[in-house]
C-alpha positions in Angstrom: -27.1 -4.8 44.9 -30.1 -6.0 46.9 -30.6 -5.0 50.4 -31.1 -7.6 53.0 -34.7 -7.5 54.5 -35.0 -7.7 58.3 -38.0 -9.4 59.9 -37.7 -8.1 63.5 -36.3 -5.0 65.3 -33.5 -7.0 66.9 -32.3 -8.1 63.5 -32.6 -4.6 62.2 -29.2 -3.5 63.5 -27.6 -6.6 62.1 -29.3 -6.0 58.8 -28.1 -2.4 58.6 -24.5 -3.6 59.1 -24.9 -6.2 56.3 -26.5 -3.6 54.0 -23.6 -1.1 54.7 -21.1 -3.9 54.1 -22.8 -4.8 50.8 -22.9 -1.1 49.7 -19.2 -0.7 50.5 -18.4 -3.8 48.3 -20.5 -2.4 45.5 -18.7 0.9 45.7 -15.3 -0.9 45.6 -16.5 -2.7 42.5 -17.5 0.5 40.9 -14.1 2.0 41.6 -12.4 -0.9 40.1 -14.4 -0.5 36.9 -13.4 3.1 36.7 -9.7 2.1 36.7 -8.4 1.2 33.2 -7.1 2.8 30.0 -8.6 5.6 28.2 -9.0 5.4 24.4 -6.2 8.0 23.9 -3.8 5.9 26.0 -4.6 2.8 23.9 -4.1 4.8 20.6 -0.7 6.2 21.8 0.5 2.8 22.9 -0.5 1.2 19.6 1.1 4.0 17.6 4.4 3.7 19.5 4.4 -0.1 18.9 3.7 0.3 15.2 6.5 3.0 14.9 9.0 0.7 16.6 7.9 -2.3 14.5 8.2 -0.2 11.3 11.8 0.8 12.2 12.6 -2.8 13.1 11.2 -4.2 9.8 13.1 -1.5 7.8 16.4 -2.4 9.5 15.8 -6.1 9.0 15.2 -5.6 5.2 18.5 -3.6 4.9 20.3 -6.3 6.8 18.6 -9.0 4.6 19.7 -7.2 1.3 23.2 -6.6 2.6 23.5 -10.3 3.4 22.9 -11.2 -0.3 25.5 -8.7 -1.4 28.0 -10.1 1.1 27.2 -13.6 -0.1 28.1 -12.6 -3.7 31.4 -11.2 -2.6 32.2 -14.1 -0.3 31.3 -16.7 -3.0 33.4 -14.9 -5.6 36.4 -14.7 -3.3 36.0 -18.4 -2.3 35.8 -19.5 -5.9 39.0 -17.6 -6.8 40.9 -18.9 -3.7 39.7 -22.5 -4.2 40.7 -22.5 -7.9 44.2 -21.2 -7.0 44.4 -23.9 -4.3 43.6 -26.6 -6.9 46.5 -25.2 -9.0 48.8 -25.3 -6.0 48.1 -28.9 -5.1 48.0 -30.1 -8.6 50.7 -32.6 -9.5 49.7 -33.0 -13.2 50.4 -30.7 -16.0 47.1 -28.8 -15.8 46.7 -25.2 -14.8 43.6 -23.8 -13.2 41.9 -20.5 -13.9 39.0 -18.2 -13.6 37.0 -16.9 -16.6 35.2 -13.6 -15.9 32.1 -13.2 -18.1 30.8 -9.7 -17.9 27.8 -10.4 -20.2 26.4 -13.0 -17.8 27.8 -11.6 -14.6 29.5 -14.9 -13.7 32.8 -16.3 -12.7 33.7 -19.7 -14.0 36.4 -21.8 -12.5 38.0 -24.1 -15.1 40.8 -26.6 -15.6 43.6 -26.2 -18.2 41.9 -24.1 -20.8 38.5 -22.5 -20.6 35.8 -24.4 -22.5 32.2 -23.2 -21.8 30.9 -26.7 -22.5 33.1 -28.5 -19.9 30.9 -30.1 -17.2 33.7 -29.7 -14.6 33.5 -25.9 -14.7 32.4 -24.3 -11.5 30.0 -21.5 -12.4 29.2 -18.7 -10.0 26.4 -16.5 -11.2 26.4 -13.2 -9.2 22.8 -12.7 -7.9 22.8 -9.1 -6.5 25.9 -7.6 -8.1 27.3 -7.2 -11.5 30.8 -7.1 -12.9 31.5 -3.4 -13.3 35.2 -3.2 -14.4 37.8 -5.7 -15.6 41.4 -4.5 -15.6 43.7 -7.4 -16.0 47.1 -7.4 -17.7 46.5 -6.2 -21.3 49.9 -7.5 -22.5 48.6 -11.1 -22.4 45.9 -10.7 -24.9 43.1 -12.6 -23.0 42.1 -10.1 -20.4 39.0 -11.9 -19.1 40.9 -14.9 -17.5 43.1 -15.4 -14.5 45.3 -18.4 -15.1 47.0 -19.9 -12.0 50.2 -21.9 -12.7 50.4 -25.5 -11.4 52.1 -26.0 -8.0 53.0 -22.3 -7.6 49.7 -20.6 -7.9 51.3 -17.6 -9.6 49.6 -15.7 -12.4 50.7 -13.4 -15.2 47.1 -12.0 -15.3 47.6 -9.5 -12.6 45.3 -6.6 -12.1 41.8 -6.1 -10.7 38.1 -6.5 -11.4 35.2 -4.8 -9.6 31.8 -6.1 -8.8 29.0 -4.0 -7.4 25.7 -2.2 -7.8 24.5 1.4 -7.5 25.2 1.5 -3.8 28.1 -0.9 -3.3 31.4 -1.8 -5.0 34.1 -4.3 -4.2 37.4 -4.6 -6.0 39.4 -7.9 -6.2 43.1 -7.2 -6.7 45.2 -10.1 -8.0 49.0 -9.9 -7.5 51.7 -11.8 -9.4 51.7 -14.5 -6.7 48.1 -15.2 -7.5 46.9 -13.9 -4.1 43.6 -12.1 -4.1 42.9 -9.3 -1.7 
């Protein structure tokens, strides 16, 4: 800061006051510059932020993966229930059913009898899960299909099948009424 120069003695007192005032302002500016964050405070703050962000990202990816697993279960349940519903409301002579293909990890909704070339089949390919176990009524011979009777929705192919992966399994139980739980 520059000091104010005084020309006469009378102005000297006034000049000293201005110089003192300017020096005080300069000291206040210096004090303001000394206030701030040290490097260690900045490093600790950034480290805490990164730690919280890492935990958040990890939790998000677990949720993201779980949502795909839940989607497979929900889609399979919806296909089975919708196929049974079509059999219930059907006034013709056709039954509806579900073909369970363990080789391709897919469920196929079909009309009357299963034909893999039928364009009306509703195919659900499991994305995150695979079919682990298929335990339908062995007395019927064809144990990879659930056939729902027209207008009643009942089935003789009772039993269960399980889908899952290394960390998760879900079992679909089919009762004689054709209800899945």
